All heavy atoms as a GROMACS GRO file, in nm:
protein
  621
    1MET      N    1  17.346  12.064  -3.006
    1MET     CA    2  17.413  11.999  -2.895
    1MET      C    3  17.378  11.850  -2.893
    1MET      O    4  17.267  11.811  -2.924
    1MET     CB    5  17.370  12.060  -2.762
    1MET     CG    6  17.420  12.201  -2.740
    1MET     SD    7  17.595  12.198  -2.707
    1MET     CE    8  17.613  12.350  -2.622
    2VAL      N    9  17.475  11.772  -2.853
    2VAL     CA   10  17.456  11.628  -2.838
    2VAL      C   11  17.477  11.595  -2.690
    2VAL      O   12  17.576  11.636  -2.630
    2VAL     CB   13  17.557  11.548  -2.924
    2VAL    CG1   14  17.538  11.399  -2.905
    2VAL    CG2   15  17.545  11.586  -3.069
    3ARG      N   16  17.383  11.523  -2.631
    3ARG     CA   17  17.389  11.489  -2.488
    3ARG      C   18  17.454  11.352  -2.473
    3ARG      O   19  17.419  11.256  -2.541
    3ARG     CB   20  17.248  11.489  -2.430
    3ARG     CG   21  17.241  11.475  -2.281
    3ARG     CD   22  17.098  11.509  -2.237
    3ARG     NE   23  17.074  11.478  -2.098
    3ARG     CZ   24  17.098  11.560  -1.997
    3ARG    NH1   25  17.147  11.680  -2.020
    3ARG    NH2   26  17.071  11.524  -1.873
    4PHE      N   27  17.552  11.344  -2.380
    4PHE     CA   28  17.624  11.220  -2.354
    4PHE      C   29  17.606  11.175  -2.210
    4PHE      O   30  17.602  11.257  -2.118
    4PHE     CB   31  17.775  11.238  -2.379
    4PHE     CG   32  17.813  11.241  -2.523
    4PHE    CD1   33  17.815  11.360  -2.594
    4PHE    CD2   34  17.846  11.124  -2.589
    4PHE    CE1   35  17.850  11.363  -2.727
    4PHE    CE2   36  17.881  11.126  -2.724
    4PHE     CZ   37  17.883  11.245  -2.792
    5PHE      N   38  17.601  11.045  -2.191
    5PHE     CA   39  17.607  10.981  -2.060
    5PHE      C   40  17.754  10.959  -2.029
    5PHE      O   41  17.830  10.912  -2.114
    5PHE     CB   42  17.533  10.846  -2.066
    5PHE     CG   43  17.561  10.756  -1.949
    5PHE    CD1   44  17.486  10.766  -1.834
    5PHE    CD2   45  17.663  10.663  -1.954
    5PHE    CE1   46  17.512  10.683  -1.725
    5PHE    CE2   47  17.690  10.580  -1.847
    5PHE     CZ   48  17.614  10.590  -1.732
    6VAL      N   49  17.796  10.992  -1.908
    6VAL     CA   50  17.935  10.970  -1.864
    6VAL      C   51  17.930  10.889  -1.736
    6VAL      O   52  17.853  10.919  -1.645
    6VAL     CB   53  18.008  11.105  -1.836
    6VAL    CG1   54  18.155  11.082  -1.809
    6VAL    CG2   55  17.990  11.202  -1.950
    7ASN      N   56  18.013  10.785  -1.726
    7ASN     CA   57  18.004  10.691  -1.614
    7ASN      C   58  18.077  10.734  -1.488
    7ASN      O   59  18.121  10.650  -1.410
    7ASN     CB   60  18.053  10.553  -1.659
    7ASN     CG   61  18.201  10.552  -1.689
    7ASN    OD1   62  18.258  10.653  -1.727
    7ASN    ND2   63  18.264  10.437  -1.673
    8VAL      N   64  18.090  10.863  -1.461
    8VAL     CA   65  18.146  10.912  -1.334
    8VAL      C   66  18.052  11.017  -1.277
    8VAL      O   67  17.984  11.088  -1.350
    8VAL     CB   68  18.288  10.970  -1.350
    8VAL    CG1   69  18.388  10.864  -1.388
    8VAL    CG2   70  18.291  11.085  -1.449
    9GLY      N   71  18.050  11.026  -1.144
    9GLY     CA   72  17.962  11.122  -1.078
    9GLY      C   73  18.017  11.165  -0.944
    9GLY      O   74  18.137  11.155  -0.916
   10ARG      N   75  17.927  11.210  -0.857
   10ARG     CA   76  17.969  11.262  -0.726
   10ARG      C   77  18.037  11.155  -0.642
   10ARG      O   78  18.126  11.188  -0.562
   10ARG     CB   79  17.848  11.316  -0.651
   10ARG     CG   80  17.794  11.446  -0.707
   10ARG     CD   81  17.693  11.510  -0.614
   10ARG     NE   82  17.586  11.420  -0.575
   10ARG     CZ   83  17.465  11.417  -0.629
   10ARG    NH1   84  17.434  11.501  -0.726
   10ARG    NH2   85  17.374  11.332  -0.587
   11LYS      N   86  17.999  11.031  -0.657
   11LYS     CA   87  18.060  10.923  -0.578
   11LYS      C   88  18.211  10.915  -0.603
   11LYS      O   89  18.288  10.881  -0.514
   11LYS     CB   90  17.994  10.790  -0.612
   11LYS     CG   91  18.036  10.676  -0.522
   11LYS     CD   92  17.953  10.552  -0.548
   11LYS     CE   93  17.993  10.444  -0.451
   11LYS     NZ   94  17.909  10.326  -0.466
   12GLN      N   95  18.253  10.949  -0.725
   12GLN     CA   96  18.396  10.950  -0.760
   12GLN      C   97  18.458  11.089  -0.736
   12GLN      O   98  18.568  11.116  -0.779
   12GLN     CB   99  18.416  10.911  -0.906
   12GLN     CG  100  18.383  10.767  -0.937
   12GLN     CD  101  18.235  10.745  -0.966
   12GLN    OE1  102  18.157  10.838  -0.983
   12GLN    NE2  103  18.194  10.619  -0.968
   13LYS      N  104  18.382  11.175  -0.666
   13LYS     CA  105  18.426  11.311  -0.633
   13LYS      C  106  18.450  11.398  -0.756
   13LYS      O  107  18.540  11.481  -0.760
   13LYS     CB  108  18.549  11.308  -0.543
   13LYS     CG  109  18.523  11.239  -0.409
   13LYS     CD  110  18.639  11.250  -0.317
   13LYS     CE  111  18.623  11.192  -0.180
   13LYS     NZ  112  18.528  11.102  -0.144
   14VAL      N  113  18.370  11.376  -0.859
   14VAL     CA  114  18.377  11.455  -0.981
   14VAL      C  115  18.273  11.565  -0.974
   14VAL      O  116  18.158  11.541  -0.937
   14VAL     CB  117  18.354  11.366  -1.106
   14VAL    CG1  118  18.340  11.450  -1.232
   14VAL    CG2  119  18.468  11.267  -1.121
   15LYS      N  120  18.315  11.686  -1.007
   15LYS     CA  121  18.226  11.802  -1.009
   15LYS      C  122  18.216  11.855  -1.151
   15LYS      O  123  18.299  11.820  -1.237
   15LYS     CB  124  18.281  11.912  -0.918
   15LYS     CG  125  18.291  11.869  -0.773
   15LYS     CD  126  18.351  11.978  -0.688
   15LYS     CE  127  18.362  11.927  -0.545
   15LYS     NZ  128  18.444  12.012  -0.462
   16ALA      N  129  18.119  11.941  -1.176
   16ALA     CA  130  18.101  11.998  -1.309
   16ALA      C  131  18.228  12.069  -1.355
   16ALA      O  132  18.267  12.059  -1.471
   16ALA     CB  133  17.982  12.093  -1.310
   17LYS      N  134  18.295  12.139  -1.264
   17LYS     CA  135  18.417  12.211  -1.303
   17LYS      C  136  18.528  12.116  -1.350
   17LYS      O  137  18.607  12.151  -1.436
   17LYS     CB  138  18.467  12.302  -1.190
   17LYS     CG  139  18.518  12.230  -1.068
   17LYS     CD  140  18.569  12.327  -0.964
   17LYS     CE  141  18.628  12.251  -0.846
   17LYS     NZ  142  18.685  12.342  -0.749
   18ASP      N  143  18.532  11.994  -1.294
   18ASP     CA  144  18.631  11.894  -1.338
   18ASP      C  145  18.602  11.849  -1.481
   18ASP      O  146  18.694  11.831  -1.562
   18ASP     CB  147  18.630  11.772  -1.245
   18ASP     CG  148  18.663  11.807  -1.101
   18ASP    OD1  149  18.755  11.888  -1.079
   18ASP    OD2  150  18.595  11.754  -1.011
   19ILE      N  151  18.474  11.833  -1.512
   19ILE     CA  152  18.434  11.792  -1.646
   19ILE      C  153  18.464  11.903  -1.745
   19ILE      O  154  18.518  11.878  -1.854
   19ILE     CB  155  18.285  11.751  -1.648
   19ILE    CG1  156  18.264  11.627  -1.559
   19ILE    CG2  157  18.239  11.724  -1.791
   19ILE    CD1  158  18.119  11.590  -1.538
   20ILE      N  159  18.431  12.026  -1.709
   20ILE     CA  160  18.460  12.141  -1.796
   20ILE      C  161  18.608  12.151  -1.823
   20ILE      O  162  18.651  12.170  -1.938
   20ILE     CB  163  18.406  12.271  -1.734
   20ILE    CG1  164  18.254  12.270  -1.733
   20ILE    CG2  165  18.458  12.394  -1.810
   20ILE    CD1  166  18.191  12.382  -1.652
   21LYS      N  167  18.689  12.138  -1.719
   21LYS     CA  168  18.834  12.147  -1.735
   21LYS      C  169  18.886  12.040  -1.832
   21LYS      O  170  18.967  12.068  -1.921
   21LYS     CB  171  18.903  12.131  -1.598
   21LYS     CG  172  19.053  12.141  -1.604
   21LYS     CD  173  19.114  12.125  -1.466
   21LYS     CE  174  19.265  12.125  -1.475
   21LYS     NZ  175  19.328  12.099  -1.345
   22ALA      N  176  18.838  11.917  -1.817
   22ALA     CA  177  18.883  11.807  -1.904
   22ALA      C  178  18.842  11.833  -2.049
   22ALA      O  179  18.922  11.812  -2.141
   22ALA     CB  180  18.825  11.675  -1.855
   23ILE      N  181  18.719  11.881  -2.070
   23ILE     CA  182  18.673  11.910  -2.206
   23ILE      C  183  18.755  12.021  -2.267
   23ILE      O  184  18.796  12.012  -2.384
   23ILE     CB  185  18.522  11.946  -2.206
   23ILE    CG1  186  18.438  11.824  -2.167
   23ILE    CG2  187  18.479  12.000  -2.342
   23ILE    CD1  188  18.293  11.856  -2.140
   24ARG      N  189  18.782  12.125  -2.191
   24ARG     CA  190  18.861  12.238  -2.242
   24ARG      C  191  19.002  12.194  -2.278
   24ARG      O  192  19.059  12.240  -2.376
   24ARG     CB  193  18.863  12.351  -2.141
   24ARG     CG  194  18.725  12.418  -2.127
   24ARG     CD  195  18.728  12.536  -2.038
   24ARG     NE  196  18.802  12.641  -2.109
   24ARG     CZ  197  18.852  12.748  -2.049
   24ARG    NH1  198  18.837  12.764  -1.920
   24ARG    NH2  199  18.918  12.838  -2.118
   25GLU      N  200  19.060  12.106  -2.198
   25GLU     CA  201  19.196  12.057  -2.225
   25GLU      C  202  19.205  11.977  -2.354
   25GLU      O  203  19.302  11.988  -2.427
   25GLU     CB  204  19.248  11.972  -2.108
   25GLU     CG  205  19.285  12.054  -1.987
   25GLU     CD  206  19.327  11.968  -1.868
   25GLU    OE1  207  19.328  11.843  -1.880
   25GLU    OE2  208  19.357  12.026  -1.763
   26VAL      N  209  19.104  11.896  -2.382
   26VAL     CA  210  19.110  11.812  -2.502
   26VAL      C  211  19.059  11.881  -2.627
   26VAL      O  212  19.090  11.840  -2.738
   26VAL     CB  213  19.036  11.676  -2.485
   26VAL    CG1  214  19.096  11.597  -2.371
   26VAL    CG2  215  18.888  11.695  -2.467
   27SER      N  216  18.979  11.988  -2.609
   27SER     CA  217  18.917  12.050  -2.726
   27SER      C  218  18.953  12.195  -2.750
   27SER      O  219  18.941  12.244  -2.862
   27SER     CB  220  18.765  12.041  -2.713
   27SER     OG  221  18.720  12.126  -2.609
   28GLY      N  222  18.991  12.266  -2.645
   28GLY     CA  223  19.016  12.408  -2.659
   28GLY      C  224  18.889  12.491  -2.663
   28GLY      O  225  18.893  12.612  -2.683
   29LEU      N  226  18.773  12.429  -2.641
   29LEU     CA  227  18.647  12.502  -2.639
   29LEU      C  228  18.640  12.594  -2.518
   29LEU      O  229  18.695  12.563  -2.412
   29LEU     CB  230  18.529  12.406  -2.631
   29LEU     CG  231  18.492  12.325  -2.753
   29LEU    CD1  232  18.378  12.230  -2.718
   29LEU    CD2  233  18.449  12.415  -2.867
   30SER      N  234  18.569  12.704  -2.533
   30SER     CA  235  18.545  12.790  -2.416
   30SER      C  236  18.434  12.726  -2.334
   30SER      O  237  18.353  12.649  -2.386
   30SER     CB  238  18.504  12.930  -2.462
   30SER     OG  239  18.377  12.925  -2.522
   31SER      N  240  18.428  12.761  -2.207
   31SER     CA  241  18.327  12.702  -2.120
   31SER      C  242  18.186  12.742  -2.162
   31SER      O  243  18.090  12.670  -2.135
   31SER     CB  244  18.352  12.738  -1.974
   31SER     OG  245  18.359  12.878  -1.959
   32THR      N  246  18.172  12.854  -2.232
   32THR     CA  247  18.040  12.896  -2.279
   32THR      C  248  17.992  12.812  -2.398
   32THR      O  249  17.873  12.810  -2.427
   32THR     CB  250  18.039  13.045  -2.318
   32THR    OG1  251  18.138  13.068  -2.418
   32THR    CG2  252  18.066  13.132  -2.197
   33SER      N  253  18.083  12.742  -2.465
   33SER     CA  254  18.046  12.656  -2.578
   33SER      C  255  17.998  12.519  -2.534
   33SER      O  256  17.941  12.444  -2.612
   33SER     CB  257  18.165  12.637  -2.672
   33SER     OG  258  18.207  12.760  -2.724
   34ILE      N  259  18.023  12.486  -2.408
   34ILE     CA  260  17.983  12.357  -2.353
   34ILE      C  261  17.841  12.373  -2.299
   34ILE      O  262  17.809  12.472  -2.233
   34ILE     CB  263  18.079  12.314  -2.240
   34ILE    CG1  264  18.221  12.302  -2.295
   34ILE    CG2  265  18.034  12.182  -2.179
   34ILE    CD1  266  18.329  12.291  -2.190
   35GLY      N  267  17.757  12.276  -2.327
   35GLY     CA  268  17.618  12.283  -2.283
   35GLY      C  269  17.601  12.244  -2.138
   35GLY      O  270  17.695  12.248  -2.058
   36ARG      N  271  17.482  12.202  -2.106
   36ARG     CA  272  17.445  12.167  -1.970
   36ARG      C  273  17.524  12.046  -1.919
   36ARG      O  274  17.549  11.951  -1.993
   36ARG     CB  275  17.296  12.136  -1.967
   36ARG     CG  276  17.242  12.106  -1.832
   36ARG     CD  277  17.093  12.078  -1.841
   36ARG     NE  278  17.046  12.034  -1.712
   36ARG     CZ  279  16.933  12.076  -1.658
   36ARG    NH1  280  16.856  12.160  -1.723
   36ARG    NH2  281  16.897  12.032  -1.539
   37ILE      N  282  17.560  12.050  -1.791
   37ILE     CA  283  17.629  11.939  -1.727
   37ILE      C  284  17.550  11.903  -1.602
   37ILE      O  285  17.526  11.989  -1.516
   37ILE     CB  286  17.774  11.976  -1.688
   37ILE    CG1  287  17.855  12.008  -1.814
   37ILE    CG2  288  17.839  11.863  -1.609
   37ILE    CD1  289  17.995  12.057  -1.787
   38ASP      N  290  17.507  11.780  -1.594
   38ASP     CA  291  17.435  11.730  -1.477
   38ASP      C  292  17.519  11.622  -1.412
   38ASP      O  293  17.539  11.516  -1.471
   38ASP     CB  294  17.299  11.670  -1.517
   38ASP     CG  295  17.206  11.773  -1.580
   38ASP    OD1  296  17.197  11.885  -1.526
   38ASP    OD2  297  17.144  11.741  -1.682
   39VAL      N  298  17.569  11.649  -1.291
   39VAL     CA  299  17.649  11.551  -1.218
   39VAL      C  300  17.559  11.487  -1.114
   39VAL      O  301  17.511  11.554  -1.022
   39VAL     CB  302  17.772  11.616  -1.152
   39VAL    CG1  303  17.855  11.511  -1.078
   39VAL    CG2  304  17.858  11.687  -1.256
   40LEU      N  305  17.536  11.358  -1.129
   40LEU     CA  306  17.452  11.282  -1.037
   40LEU      C  307  17.541  11.193  -0.950
   40LEU      O  308  17.664  11.200  -0.957
   40LEU     CB  309  17.349  11.202  -1.115
   40LEU     CG  310  17.262  11.286  -1.210
   40LEU    CD1  311  17.176  11.197  -1.297
   40LEU    CD2  312  17.178  11.384  -1.133
   41GLU      N  313  17.481  11.111  -0.867
   41GLU     CA  314  17.558  11.030  -0.772
   41GLU      C  315  17.660  10.938  -0.840
   41GLU      O  316  17.777  10.941  -0.806
   41GLU     CB  317  17.462  10.946  -0.686
   41GLU     CG  318  17.530  10.871  -0.574
   41GLU     CD  319  17.591  10.962  -0.467
   41GLU    OE1  320  17.543  11.074  -0.447
   41GLU    OE2  321  17.688  10.918  -0.404
   42LYS      N  322  17.617  10.858  -0.937
   42LYS     CA  323  17.706  10.759  -0.998
   42LYS      C  324  17.740  10.787  -1.144
   42LYS      O  325  17.820  10.715  -1.202
   42LYS     CB  326  17.645  10.620  -0.987
   42LYS     CG  327  17.632  10.572  -0.844
   42LYS     CD  328  17.576  10.432  -0.839
   42LYS     CE  329  17.562  10.385  -0.696
   42LYS     NZ  330  17.508  10.249  -0.689
   43PHE      N  331  17.678  10.887  -1.203
   43PHE     CA  332  17.704  10.918  -1.344
   43PHE      C  333  17.670  11.064  -1.370
   43PHE      O  334  17.617  11.133  -1.282
   43PHE     CB  335  17.624  10.825  -1.436
   43PHE     CG  336  17.477  10.823  -1.410
   43PHE    CD1  337  17.393  10.914  -1.472
   43PHE    CD2  338  17.422  10.730  -1.322
   43PHE    CE1  339  17.257  10.912  -1.448
   43PHE    CE2  340  17.286  10.728  -1.297
   43PHE     CZ  341  17.203  10.819  -1.360
   44SER      N  342  17.700  11.108  -1.491
   44SER     CA  343  17.674  11.247  -1.529
   44SER      C  344  17.622  11.252  -1.672
   44SER      O  345  17.633  11.155  -1.747
   44SER     CB  346  17.804  11.329  -1.522
   44SER     OG  347  17.862  11.322  -1.394
   45PHE      N  348  17.568  11.367  -1.708
   45PHE     CA  349  17.528  11.396  -1.845
   45PHE      C  350  17.595  11.526  -1.887
   45PHE      O  351  17.600  11.620  -1.808
   45PHE     CB  352  17.375  11.411  -1.857
   45PHE     CG  353  17.300  11.284  -1.836
   45PHE    CD1  354  17.238  11.257  -1.715
   45PHE    CD2  355  17.292  11.190  -1.937
   45PHE    CE1  356  17.168  11.140  -1.695
   45PHE    CE2  357  17.222  11.071  -1.918
   45PHE     CZ  358  17.160  11.046  -1.797
   46ILE      N  359  17.647  11.528  -2.009
   46ILE     CA  360  17.708  11.650  -2.061
   46ILE      C  361  17.655  11.675  -2.202
   46ILE      O  362  17.622  11.582  -2.274
   46ILE     CB  363  17.862  11.643  -2.063
   46ILE    CG1  364  17.913  11.529  -2.151
   46ILE    CG2  365  17.917  11.630  -1.923
   46ILE    CD1  366  18.063  11.528  -2.169
   47GLU      N  367  17.648  11.802  -2.237
   47GLU     CA  368  17.607  11.840  -2.373
   47GLU      C  369  17.727  11.903  -2.442
   47GLU      O  370  17.789  11.996  -2.390
   47GLU     CB  371  17.491  11.939  -2.368
   47GLU     CG  372  17.363  11.878  -2.319
   47GLU     CD  373  17.248  11.975  -2.315
   47GLU    OE1  374  17.270  12.097  -2.330
   47GLU    OE2  375  17.135  11.929  -2.296
   48LEU      N  376  17.758  11.849  -2.559
   48LEU     CA  377  17.871  11.897  -2.639
   48LEU      C  378  17.820  11.949  -2.773
   48LEU      O  379  17.721  11.897  -2.826
   48LEU     CB  380  17.971  11.784  -2.663
   48LEU     CG  381  18.034  11.721  -2.538
   48LEU    CD1  382  18.117  11.599  -2.577
   48LEU    CD2  383  18.121  11.823  -2.467
   49PRO      N  384  17.890  12.047  -2.831
   49PRO     CA  385  17.849  12.097  -2.963
   49PRO      C  386  17.850  11.983  -3.065
   49PRO      O  387  17.944  11.903  -3.070
   49PRO     CB  388  17.955  12.201  -2.997
   49PRO     CG  389  18.018  12.238  -2.867
   49PRO     CD  390  18.007  12.117  -2.780
   50ALA      N  391  17.746  11.975  -3.147
   50ALA     CA  392  17.731  11.865  -3.242
   50ALA      C  393  17.850  11.850  -3.336
   50ALA      O  394  17.892  11.739  -3.367
   50ALA     CB  395  17.602  11.882  -3.321
   51LYS      N  396  17.906  11.963  -3.381
   51LYS     CA  397  18.014  11.954  -3.479
   51LYS      C  398  18.144  11.898  -3.420
   51LYS      O  399  18.228  11.847  -3.492
   51LYS     CB  400  18.040  12.089  -3.546
   51LYS     CG  401  18.096  12.195  -3.455
   51LYS     CD  402  18.122  12.323  -3.530
   51LYS     CE  403  18.188  12.424  -3.439
   51LYS     NZ  404  18.232  12.540  -3.511
   52ASN      N  405  18.161  11.905  -3.287
   52ASN     CA  406  18.283  11.855  -3.223
   52ASN      C  407  18.260  11.733  -3.136
   52ASN      O  408  18.354  11.679  -3.079
   52ASN     CB  409  18.343  11.964  -3.132
   52ASN     CG  410  18.368  12.094  -3.201
   52ASN    OD1  411  18.283  12.182  -3.195
   52ASN    ND2  412  18.479  12.106  -3.268
   53ALA      N  413  18.136  11.690  -3.122
   53ALA     CA  414  18.100  11.589  -3.022
   53ALA      C  415  18.176  11.458  -3.037
   53ALA      O  416  18.228  11.404  -2.940
   53ALA     CB  417  17.950  11.563  -3.027
   54LYS      N  418  18.185  11.405  -3.157
   54LYS     CA  419  18.249  11.275  -3.178
   54LYS      C  420  18.398  11.281  -3.141
   54LYS      O  421  18.449  11.194  -3.071
   54LYS     CB  422  18.231  11.233  -3.324
   54LYS     CG  423  18.258  11.088  -3.350
   54LYS     CD  424  18.219  11.053  -3.492
   54LYS     CE  425  18.201  10.905  -3.504
   54LYS     NZ  426  18.154  10.866  -3.636
   55GLU      N  427  18.465  11.385  -3.188
   55GLU     CA  428  18.608  11.401  -3.160
   55GLU      C  429  18.634  11.421  -3.011
   55GLU      O  430  18.723  11.358  -2.954
   55GLU     CB  431  18.663  11.520  -3.239
   55GLU     CG  432  18.809  11.548  -3.215
   55GLU     CD  433  18.856  11.675  -3.285
   55GLU    OE1  434  18.796  11.714  -3.387
   55GLU    OE2  435  18.951  11.735  -3.236
   56ILE      N  436  18.556  11.508  -2.948
   56ILE     CA  437  18.575  11.535  -2.806
   56ILE      C  438  18.549  11.410  -2.723
   56ILE      O  439  18.627  11.378  -2.633
   56ILE     CB  440  18.484  11.651  -2.759
   56ILE    CG1  441  18.525  11.782  -2.826
   56ILE    CG2  442  18.490  11.666  -2.607
   56ILE    CD1  443  18.427  11.896  -2.805
   57SER      N  444  18.442  11.338  -2.753
   57SER     CA  445  18.409  11.220  -2.673
   57SER      C  446  18.516  11.112  -2.685
   57SER      O  447  18.553  11.051  -2.585
   57SER     CB  448  18.272  11.165  -2.711
   57SER     OG  449  18.270  11.116  -2.843
   58SER      N  450  18.568  11.089  -2.804
   58SER     CA  451  18.670  10.985  -2.818
   58SER      C  452  18.801  11.026  -2.750
   58SER      O  453  18.866  10.944  -2.686
   58SER     CB  454  18.694  10.950  -2.965
   58SER     OG  455  18.749  11.059  -3.034
   59THR      N  456  18.837  11.153  -2.759
   59THR     CA  457  18.959  11.200  -2.693
   59THR      C  458  18.944  11.199  -2.542
   59THR      O  459  19.036  11.161  -2.470
   59THR     CB  460  18.995  11.343  -2.742
   59THR    OG1  461  19.002  11.343  -2.884
   59THR    CG2  462  19.128  11.387  -2.686
   60LEU      N  463  18.827  11.237  -2.494
   60LEU     CA  464  18.801  11.239  -2.350
   60LEU      C  465  18.804  11.098  -2.291
   60LEU      O  466  18.852  11.078  -2.180
   60LEU     CB  467  18.666  11.305  -2.324
   60LEU     CG  468  18.640  11.364  -2.187
   60LEU    CD1  469  18.750  11.462  -2.148
   60LEU    CD2  470  18.507  11.434  -2.184
   61GLN      N  471  18.757  11.000  -2.367
   61GLN     CA  472  18.763  10.860  -2.321
   61GLN      C  473  18.907  10.814  -2.305
   61GLN      O  474  18.939  10.737  -2.214
   61GLN     CB  475  18.688  10.767  -2.416
   61GLN     CG  476  18.539  10.782  -2.406
   61GLN     CD  477  18.465  10.679  -2.487
   61GLN    OE1  478  18.394  10.599  -2.428
   61GLN    NE2  479  18.478  10.680  -2.617
   62LYS      N  480  18.995  10.862  -2.391
   62LYS     CA  481  19.137  10.824  -2.382
   62LYS      C  482  19.206  10.896  -2.268
   62LYS      O  483  19.286  10.838  -2.196
   62LYS     CB  484  19.208  10.856  -2.514
   62LYS     CG  485  19.162  10.770  -2.628
   62LYS     CD  486  19.225  10.814  -2.758
   62LYS     CE  487  19.160  10.743  -2.875
   62LYS     NZ  488  19.196  10.802  -3.003
   63LYS      N  489  19.176  11.025  -2.250
   63LYS     CA  490  19.242  11.106  -2.149
   63LYS      C  491  19.183  11.088  -2.010
   63LYS      O  492  19.254  11.085  -1.911
   63LYS     CB  493  19.237  11.254  -2.187
   63LYS     CG  494  19.316  11.341  -2.093
   63LYS     CD  495  19.303  11.486  -2.130
   63LYS     CE  496  19.380  11.576  -2.038
   63LYS     NZ  497  19.371  11.547  -1.897
   64GLY      N  498  19.051  11.078  -2.002
   64GLY     CA  499  18.985  11.063  -1.874
   64GLY      C  500  18.947  11.197  -1.812
   64GLY      O  501  18.975  11.304  -1.865
   65ILE      N  502  18.885  11.188  -1.697
   65ILE     CA  503  18.844  11.305  -1.619
   65ILE      C  504  18.898  11.288  -1.478
   65ILE      O  505  18.869  11.188  -1.412
   65ILE     CB  506  18.691  11.320  -1.616
   65ILE    CG1  507  18.635  11.344  -1.757
   65ILE    CG2  508  18.650  11.433  -1.522
   65ILE    CD1  509  18.484  11.342  -1.765
   66LYS      N  510  18.978  11.384  -1.435
   66LYS     CA  511  19.032  11.383  -1.299
   66LYS      C  512  19.107  11.253  -1.269
   66LYS      O  513  19.095  11.197  -1.161
   66LYS     CB  514  18.918  11.407  -1.200
   66LYS     CG  515  18.961  11.467  -1.070
   66LYS     CD  516  18.842  11.500  -0.985
   66LYS     CE  517  18.889  11.530  -0.845
   66LYS     NZ  518  18.777  11.552  -0.753
   67GLY      N  519  19.178  11.202  -1.370
   67GLY     CA  520  19.256  11.080  -1.353
   67GLY      C  521  19.175  10.952  -1.361
   67GLY      O  522  19.229  10.844  -1.343
   68LEU      N  523  19.046  10.963  -1.387
   68LEU     CA  524  18.959  10.845  -1.394
   68LEU      C  525  18.931  10.811  -1.539
   68LEU      O  526  18.907  10.900  -1.620
   68LEU     CB  527  18.826  10.874  -1.324
   68LEU     CG  528  18.833  10.910  -1.176
   68LEU    CD1  529  18.699  10.965  -1.130
   68LEU    CD2  530  18.872  10.788  -1.095
   69ARG      N  531  18.929  10.682  -1.570
   69ARG     CA  532  18.888  10.639  -1.704
   69ARG      C  533  18.738  10.660  -1.714
   69ARG      O  534  18.663  10.631  -1.621
   69ARG     CB  535  18.919  10.492  -1.725
   69ARG     CG  536  19.064  10.464  -1.742
   69ARG     CD  537  19.083  10.324  -1.788
   69ARG     NE  538  19.169  10.334  -1.906
   69ARG     CZ  539  19.190  10.238  -1.990
   69ARG    NH1  540  19.131  10.123  -1.975
   69ARG    NH2  541  19.271  10.255  -2.091
   70VAL      N  542  18.696  10.710  -1.828
   70VAL     CA  543  18.553  10.735  -1.846
   70VAL      C  544  18.502  10.670  -1.974
   70VAL      O  545  18.578  10.647  -2.068
   70VAL     CB  546  18.521  10.886  -1.849
   70VAL    CG1  547  18.551  10.950  -1.717
   70VAL    CG2  548  18.594  10.957  -1.961
   71ASN      N  549  18.375  10.644  -1.973
   71ASN     CA  550  18.307  10.594  -2.092
   71ASN      C  551  18.197  10.694  -2.125
   71ASN      O  552  18.117  10.729  -2.038
   71ASN     CB  553  18.247  10.456  -2.064
   71ASN     CG  554  18.183  10.397  -2.185
   71ASN    OD1  555  18.231  10.414  -2.298
   71ASN    ND2  556  18.074  10.327  -2.166
   72LEU      N  557  18.196  10.742  -2.247
   72LEU     CA  558  18.092  10.835  -2.293
   72LEU      C  559  18.008  10.765  -2.398
   72LEU      O  560  18.062  10.702  -2.488
   72LEU     CB  561  18.154  10.960  -2.356
   72LEU     CG  562  18.202  11.069  -2.262
   72LEU    CD1  563  18.337  11.037  -2.207
   72LEU    CD2  564  18.204  11.201  -2.334
   73GLU      N  565  17.878  10.777  -2.384
   73GLU     CA  566  17.784  10.720  -2.479
   73GLU      C  567  17.675  10.823  -2.507
   73GLU      O  568  17.636  10.895  -2.414
   73GLU     CB  569  17.719  10.594  -2.424
   73GLU     CG  570  17.815  10.484  -2.390
   73GLU     CD  571  17.744  10.367  -2.320
   73GLU    OE1  572  17.620  10.366  -2.315
   73GLU    OE2  573  17.815  10.278  -2.272
   74PRO      N  574  17.626  10.829  -2.628
   74PRO     CA  575  17.513  10.918  -2.652
   74PRO      C  576  17.398  10.882  -2.559
   74PRO      O  577  17.366  10.765  -2.541
   74PRO     CB  578  17.475  10.892  -2.798
   74PRO     CG  579  17.601  10.839  -2.859
   74PRO     CD  580  17.670  10.762  -2.750
   75ALA      N  581  17.341  10.982  -2.496
   75ALA     CA  582  17.232  10.957  -2.400
   75ALA      C  583  17.103  10.927  -2.473
   75ALA      O  584  17.077  10.981  -2.579
   75ALA     CB  585  17.214  11.079  -2.310
   76HIS      N  586  17.023  10.841  -2.413
   76HIS     CA  587  16.891  10.811  -2.466
   76HIS      C  588  16.794  10.922  -2.426
   76HIS      O  589  16.810  10.984  -2.322
   76HIS     CB  590  16.840  10.677  -2.412
   76HIS     CG  591  16.928  10.562  -2.449
   76HIS    ND1  592  16.935  10.512  -2.576
   76HIS    CD2  593  17.013  10.488  -2.374
   76HIS    CE1  594  17.020  10.412  -2.578
   76HIS    NE2  595  17.071  10.396  -2.458
   77LYS      N  596  16.697  10.944  -2.506
   77LYS     CA  597  16.595  11.046  -2.474
   77LYS      C  598  16.516  11.003  -2.353
   77LYS      O  599  16.495  10.884  -2.329
   77LYS     CB  600  16.503  11.067  -2.593
   77LYS     CG  601  16.575  11.123  -2.713
   77LYS     CD  602  16.478  11.198  -2.799
   77LYS     CE  603  16.548  11.248  -2.923
   77LYS     NZ  604  16.608  11.375  -2.908
   78LYS      N  605  16.473  11.102  -2.274
   78LYS     CA  606  16.390  11.073  -2.156
   78LYS      C  607  16.256  11.016  -2.201
   78LYS      O  608  16.203  11.054  -2.303
   78LYS     CB  609  16.364  11.200  -2.076
   78LYS     CG  610  16.487  11.253  -2.009
   78LYS     CD  611  16.452  11.377  -1.930
   78LYS     CE  612  16.575  11.434  -1.863
   78LYS     NZ  613  16.544  11.556  -1.788
   79MET      N  614  16.205  10.924  -2.123
   79MET     CA  615  16.076  10.863  -2.156
   79MET      C  616  15.966  10.928  -2.079
   79MET      O  617  15.974  10.981  -1.981
   79MET     CB  618  16.081  10.714  -2.130
   79MET     CG  619  16.186  10.647  -2.218
   79MET     SD  620  16.183  10.471  -2.198
   79MET     CE  621  16.089  10.428  -2.339
   0.00000   0.00000   0.00000
């Protein structure tokens, strides 16, 4: 799994189910194939399968989540 930072969160009224729905629409993955999703106040973290991560992230940036433009970046490791 590859963990990504996503620049939308609860402040934009985004929930984990919205992120799952967007990922499923662009990738066709089942919800069980998607890793952990942490939705925080201003941003979120999602885990995507390593073999599909690059394709899913670039497509999701073009399509967006819940009508919002998003930026996905590989997350830095916790310090």
